[in-house]
Every structure is written in C-alpha cells, then in structure tokens.
C-alpha positions as CSV (number, residue, x, y, z in Angstrom):
1,M,38.1,76.4,-115.0
2,A,40.6,78.6,-113.1
3,R,44.1,77.4,-113.0
4,A,45.8,76.6,-109.6
5,G,47.2,79.8,-108.1
6,E,45.4,82.1,-110.6
7,K,44.5,85.5,-109.3
8,M,41.9,88.0,-110.5
9,T,40.8,91.5,-109.5
10,L,37.0,91.9,-109.6
11,L,34.8,94.8,-110.6
12,D,34.6,95.9,-107.0
13,G,38.4,96.1,-106.7
14,K,38.7,93.0,-104.5
15,S,41.6,90.7,-105.5
16,I,41.0,86.9,-105.2
17,D,43.1,83.8,-105.4
18,M,41.0,81.3,-107.3
19,H,40.9,77.6,-106.7
20,T,40.7,75.0,-109.5
21,R,37.0,74.2,-109.1
22,T,36.0,77.8,-110.0
23,L,34.3,78.2,-113.4
24,V,35.6,81.4,-115.1
25,I,34.9,83.2,-118.3
26,A,38.3,83.6,-120.0
27,D,40.1,84.5,-123.1
28,A,43.3,82.8,-124.2
29,Q,45.5,84.6,-121.7
30,K,43.5,85.2,-118.5
31,P,40.2,84.9,-116.6
32,L,37.7,87.8,-117.3
33,A,35.0,86.9,-114.8
34,L,33.8,84.5,-112.2
35,A,31.0,82.7,-114.0
36,G,27.6,83.9,-112.8
37,V,29.1,85.8,-109.9
38,M,31.0,88.9,-110.9
39,G,33.1,90.3,-113.8
40,G,36.7,91.1,-113.6
41,E,38.1,94.6,-113.3
42,G,38.7,94.8,-117.1
43,S,35.0,94.0,-117.9
44,G,33.6,97.3,-116.6
45,V,31.8,99.7,-118.9
46,T,32.7,103.5,-118.9
47,D,31.7,106.5,-121.0
48,N,34.7,105.6,-123.2
49,T,33.7,102.0,-123.9
50,K,33.5,101.3,-127.7
51,N,32.8,97.6,-127.8
52,I,30.7,95.3,-125.6
53,F,30.8,91.5,-125.5
54,L,27.5,90.1,-124.5
55,E,27.8,86.8,-122.6
56,C,24.7,84.5,-122.7
57,A,25.1,81.4,-120.7
58,F,23.4,79.1,-118.2
59,F,25.3,78.1,-115.0
60,A,24.2,75.5,-112.6
61,P,22.4,77.5,-109.9
62,L,23.8,75.6,-106.9
63,A,27.3,75.9,-108.3
64,V,26.9,79.7,-108.6
65,A,25.7,79.9,-105.0
66,G,28.6,77.8,-103.8
67,R,31.3,79.8,-105.6
68,A,29.8,83.1,-104.5
69,R,29.8,81.8,-100.9
70,D,33.4,80.4,-101.3
71,Y,34.6,83.9,-102.1
72,G,32.3,85.8,-99.7
73,L,30.6,87.5,-102.6
74,H,26.9,88.3,-102.6
75,T,26.1,90.0,-105.9
76,D,22.9,90.7,-107.8
77,S,24.0,88.2,-110.4
78,S,24.8,85.3,-108.0
79,H,21.5,85.9,-106.2
80,R,19.5,85.9,-109.4
81,L,21.2,82.9,-110.9
82,S,21.3,80.8,-107.7
83,A,17.5,81.4,-107.2
84,A,16.9,79.7,-110.6
85,W,16.7,76.3,-108.8
86,I,13.7,77.6,-106.9
87,R,12.1,79.1,-110.1
88,P,13.6,77.1,-112.9
89,C,13.5,78.9,-116.2
90,K,14.2,77.7,-119.7
91,P,16.7,79.7,-121.7
92,K,14.9,81.7,-124.5
93,P,16.5,81.7,-128.0
94,W,15.6,85.3,-128.4
95,S,17.1,86.6,-125.2
96,A,20.5,87.6,-126.6
97,Q,18.8,89.6,-129.4
98,R,16.5,91.3,-126.9
99,N,19.5,92.3,-124.7
100,C,21.4,93.6,-127.7
101,C,18.4,95.8,-128.6
102,S,18.2,97.1,-125.0
103,I,21.9,98.0,-125.1
104,C,21.5,99.9,-128.3
105,V,18.5,101.8,-127.0
106,V,20.4,102.8,-123.8
107,A,23.7,103.5,-125.5
108,R,22.2,105.4,-128.4
109,P,24.9,104.6,-131.0
110,D,23.4,107.4,-133.2
111,R,25.0,110.1,-131.0
C-alpha cells in the first residue's frame, strides 16, 4: 500500500499524491506502479532497455476501477482489469511463460 503523502510520476507524466488505500507495486525504496492502473515513469520501455520485469498478478476488479476513478485515470489496463467482474477469468499457470515468449519474439534478442 502507498504511504501517506507518497508521490509518484506516472508513465503519462502526470504526478499524483497517493492516499494510503492505494495498492502499489513497489521495491524497497519507492512505488513503481499503481497496481492494475498504470506504471510509474521509471517503468517505461525504450530502445535502450536491457532488462524487463514481468509482473503477473490478480487485482480485485472493483478495487482497480475505484483507484482509477480516484485518480481520474482511464487506462487500457484499468478498463481490462475492472471488466473482469463482468467476465471473470481464472488465472492460467502458463500465462507468464506465454508472455515471456511473446516478449522474446518481439524484442528479437538474437539481434
């Protein structure tokens, strides 16, 4: 959860003041993303990116919708995840592996 008064700059450049009921993806020092809504500025991928961390998680759909609404964010991620309460889906054990394979095909590490 975010700490009281914690701030984060998102991928779209918007800076937000988080409240304590906000679920975040974080390392030991700082939040990296709003869970299920949008990544932080430092999580973007560029042509110079060498390492990727693949996050595989399930977030409560209504919580994602609520946090996106709290911050005035309407992202592909939040729409897809908040719609899961309409079309519930069971996490697949092979989904992380499939996503890794897709990244390797697109990134073409052999170049």
